[in-house]
C-alpha positions in Angstrom: 0.2 -0.2 0.0 1.4 3.3 -0.9 2.4 5.2 2.4 3.3 8.8 3.4 6.6 8.9 1.1 5.0 7.6 -2.0 1.8 9.6 -1.7 3.7 12.7 -0.9 5.8 12.3 -4.1 2.9 11.4 -6.1 0.9 14.5 -4.8 3.8 16.7 -5.5 4.1 15.4 -9.3 0.2 15.6 -9.8 0.3 19.2 -8.3 2.7 20.4 -11.0 0.8 18.7 -13.5 -2.6 19.8 -12.6 -2.6 23.1 -10.7 -4.6 25.7 -12.6 -6.2 23.4 -14.9 -10.0 22.8 -15.3 -11.8 19.5 -14.9 -13.4 18.7 -18.5 -14.1 14.9 -18.1 -15.0 12.5 -15.2 -16.3 9.1 -15.3 -16.6 6.5 -12.7 -15.7 3.0 -13.8 -17.1 1.2 -10.5 -20.0 2.4 -8.5 -18.3 0.7 -5.4 -15.4 3.0 -5.8 -17.3 6.1 -5.3 -18.3 6.4 -1.6 -20.1 9.7 -1.7 -23.3 11.1 -3.7 -23.5 14.9 -2.6 -22.0 16.6 -4.5 -22.7 14.4 -7.3 -19.3 13.7 -9.5 -20.5 15.6 -12.5 -20.6 18.5 -10.5 -16.7 18.7 -11.0 -16.9 19.5 -14.6 -15.8 23.0 -15.3 -14.2 23.3 -11.6 -10.2 24.6 -11.4 -7.9 22.6 -9.6 -6.3 24.7 -6.8 -3.7 21.9 -6.0 -3.1 18.2 -5.3 -2.0 17.5 -1.7 -1.4 14.4 0.9 -3.4 13.9 4.1 -2.2 10.6 6.0 -2.0 8.1 3.2 -4.8 9.7 1.2 -4.3 12.0 -2.0 -6.4 15.1 -2.0 -7.3 17.1 -5.0 -8.5 20.5 -4.1 -10.9 22.3 -6.4 -12.7 25.7 -6.8 -15.3 27.2 -9.0 -14.2 27.5 -12.7 -15.5 29.2 -15.8 -17.7 26.5 -16.8 -18.7 24.8 -13.4 -21.4 22.5 -13.8 -24.8 23.1 -11.9 -24.3 26.9 -10.8 -26.1 26.3 -7.3 -25.3 27.8 -4.1 -23.1 24.8 -3.2 -20.9 25.3 -6.4 -19.6 28.4 -5.0 -17.3 27.1 -2.4 -14.6 24.3 -2.4 -14.9 20.9 -3.1 -12.3 18.1 -2.8 -11.5 14.7 -4.2 -10.1 12.4 -1.8 -8.5 9.2 -2.9 -7.7 6.0 -0.6 -5.5 4.0 -3.2 -6.0 0.9 -0.8 -3.7 -2.0 -1.0 -3.3 -2.2 -4.8 -4.3 1.0 -6.2 -2.4 3.7 -8.3 -2.5 6.6 -10.5 -1.9 6.6 -14.2 -1.3 9.7 -15.9 -2.2 10.2 -19.6 -0.9 12.8 -22.0 -4.5 13.2 -23.5 -7.9 13.4 -22.2 -9.7 10.0 -21.4 -12.0 8.4 -23.8 -15.7 9.3 -23.0 -16.5 5.4 -22.3 -14.6 2.9 -20.2 -12.3 0.5 -22.2 -13.2 -3.1 -22.0 -10.7 -5.9 -21.2 -7.8 -3.4 -20.5 -7.8 -4.1 -16.6 -9.8 -2.5 -13.7 -10.2 1.2 -13.8 -12.2 2.8 -10.9 -12.4 6.2 -12.3 -11.0 8.6 -14.9 -10.6 12.5 -14.9 -9.6 14.8 -17.7 -7.9 18.2 -17.3 -7.1 21.1 -19.7 -4.9 23.8 -18.8 -3.9 26.8 -20.8 -0.2 27.2 -20.9 0.0 30.6 -22.6 1.6 28.6 -25.8 -1.5 26.5 -26.3 -3.9 24.0 -24.6 -2.4 21.1 -22.4 -4.5 17.9 -22.0 -4.1 15.5 -19.1 -6.0 12.4 -18.3 -5.9 10.4 -15.0 -6.8 6.8 -14.4 -7.2 5.5 -11.0 -6.3 1.6 -11.5 -6.4 -1.1 -9.0 -4.8 -4.6 -9.3 -5.8 -8.0 -7.6 -9.2 -9.6 -6.6 -10.3 -7.5 -3.8 -11.3 -3.9 -5.1 -10.9 -1.3 -2.0 -9.8 2.0 -3.7 -12.0 4.5 -2.7 -13.2 7.9 -4.0 -14.9 10.7 -2.1 -16.1 14.0 -3.3 -17.0 16.4 -0.5 -17.0 19.9 0.5 -15.0 19.7 3.7 -12.3 17.2 4.1 -13.6 16.1 7.5 -16.6 14.7 5.6 -14.3 11.7 5.0 -14.3 9.4 7.9 -10.6 8.4 7.3 -9.5 12.0 7.3 -11.7 13.1 10.2 -10.0 10.3 12.4 -6.5 10.8 11.4 -3.8 11.1 14.0 -1.1 13.9 13.7 1.3 14.2 10.8 4.6 12.7 11.7 6.8 15.4 9.7 5.2 18.3 11.0 6.9 20.5 13.2 4.1 20.0 15.7 5.1 16.3 16.1 7.6 16.7 18.8 9.2 13.9 20.8 6.8 14.9 23.8 3.9 14.5 21.4 5.1 10.8 20.5 5.9 10.2 24.2 2.0 11.1 25.2 0.8 8.6 22.1 3.1 5.9 23.6 2.0 6.2 27.1 -1.8 6.2 26.2 -1.6 2.9 24.2 -1.0 -0.5 25.6 -0.4 -2.3 22.3 2.5 -3.5 20.3 4.5 -0.8 18.9 4.1 -2.1 15.3 0.5 -2.0 15.4 0.5 1.3 16.9 2.8 2.9 14.1 0.2 1.5 11.7 -2.7 2.8 13.2 -3.8 5.9 11.3 -5.8 7.3 14.3 -2.5 7.3 16.4 0.0 8.7 13.7 -0.9 9.3 10.2 0.7 8.1 7.0 2.5 5.0 8.2 1.7 1.4 7.2 3.4 -1.8 7.1 6.4 -1.1 5.1 7.6 2.0 6.8 6.7 0.5 10.2 9.3 -2.2 9.7 11.9 0.2 8.4 11.4 2.7 11.2 11.5 -0.2 14.2 14.7 -1.7 12.7 16.4 1.8 12.7 15.2 2.4 16.0 16.2 -1.1 17.3 13.1 -2.1 18.7 11.3 -5.2 18.6 7.8 -5.1 16.7 6.4 -6.8 19.6 7.3 -4.4 22.2 4.4 -2.7 24.2 4.0 0.9 23.4 3.5 2.3 26.7 6.4 0.1 28.3 9.2 1.9 26.2 11.4 4.1 28.4 12.7 7.4 27.5 15.6 6.1 25.6 13.7 3.8 23.4 11.1 6.6 22.9 14.0 8.9 21.7 15.3 6.2 19.5 11.9 5.6 17.9 11.5 9.4 17.3 14.6 10.1 15.5 14.2 6.9 13.6 10.7 7.7 12.5 11.5 11.2 11.4 14.8 10.1 9.7 13.3 7.3 7.6 10.2 9.0 6.5 12.2 12.2 5.7 14.9 10.3 3.8 12.1 8.2 2.1 10.2 11.5 1.1 13.7 12.8 -0.3 14.2 9.8 -2.3 10.7 9.6 -3.8 10.4 13.3 -4.8 11.0 14.2 -8.3 10.1 10.5 -9.8 7.1 10.1 -12.2 4.1 8.4 -10.6 4.9 5.0 -12.5 8.1 4.8 -10.9 7.3 5.4 -7.3 6.2 1.9 -6.2 9.6 0.5 -7.5 11.7 3.2 -5.8 9.9 2.3 -2.7 10.7 -1.4 -2.8 14.4 -0.6 -3.9 15.0 1.8 -0.6 13.6 -0.9 1.9 16.2 -2.4 4.3 14.4 -5.2 5.9 10.6 -4.9 4.5 10.1 -7.6 1.9 13.9 -8.4 2.7 13.1 -12.0 4.6 16.2 -14.3 4.0 18.7 -11.6 3.2 21.5 -10.5 5.3 20.7 -7.3 7.5 22.5 -4.2 6.1 23.5 -3.3 9.6 25.0 -6.6 11.3 24.8 -9.3 8.7 22.2 -11.5 10.4 19.4 -12.9 8.7 16.3 -10.9 8.3 13.3 -13.0 9.4 9.4 -12.9 9.0 6.3 -13.3 11.0 3.4 -14.0 8.9 0.0 -13.2 9.9 -3.4 -14.0 8.3 -3.5 -10.9 6.1 0.0 -9.4 6.2 3.6 -10.0 7.5 6.3 -8.0 9.1 10.3 -8.2 8.7 13.0 -7.5 11.2 16.6 -8.4 12.3 16.9 -10.4 15.5 20.4 -9.3 16.2 19.5 -5.4 15.9 16.0 -5.6 17.4 15.2 -8.5 19.6 18.4 -9.4 21.3 18.9 -12.4 18.9 15.7 -14.1 19.8 13.2 -15.0 17.0 9.8 -13.9 16.8 7.1 -16.4 16.8 4.2 -16.4 14.6 1.4 -14.6 16.6 -1.1 -17.1 15.5 0.4 -19.4 17.8 2.6 -17.7 20.7 3.7 -14.6 21.9 7.5 -15.2 21.8 9.8 -18.2 21.4 12.3 -18.2 24.3 
């Protein structure tokens, strides 16, 4: 699933391409993907893109009334946002032309399509966006809302970990209030926004912490290591991702991982073999020497810890 660094870079790339453009085409390929009905999706036609941003792991396209805004009602005078949850296998395909009026058949799953036009001064620039999703389970979600808080996943988000307000003391308060494993806490969007399975593995490896450590029991030194690792890993990943085209970002994420999806490979820090714990719907990877005092962690479906 795309996480904070990839979605940050994706938003930046789309913002450069779309800011100032006017929405000329909207089509929904799956009724299950569109999670809202008011305002209707066709009310986006004629609106101007103010910018593209990120909130947590969500992509946000901000729009304002444009010269050809559909509807013309009182509600059309204010801002409207398109919020996209890419879920596990969703992504954005960028086209150098407006999408076709009808959805293609037999060319993969397309949840939604948007077309944009922008006057560059030298002519008309056309851009198309397709929201695609691989796999059997279709969970990509599109919300069209007047306020970001109207999207439950946004309203419930915790603090952004790279903002200046996210201090060591803020993290300590979060840790103290949660009696759960630190791996699960880092993945909880209600606790801290934007971190998922991949970067929680990377952060815990950098902080030299077991994924099974209980958050509220971490001492001051461990909390400080976690804070420094969290900020450094995410900042470095954002820097690495920025400037890449959208189609390159998923591969870029895998290339920079040190332990995530590296089971069986040597740890880049100590050389020990990276191990994995499998769950029913996910897995985590860790280095036993760096993180658990040399002890392998057991599969959580059968026991808490191998001793």
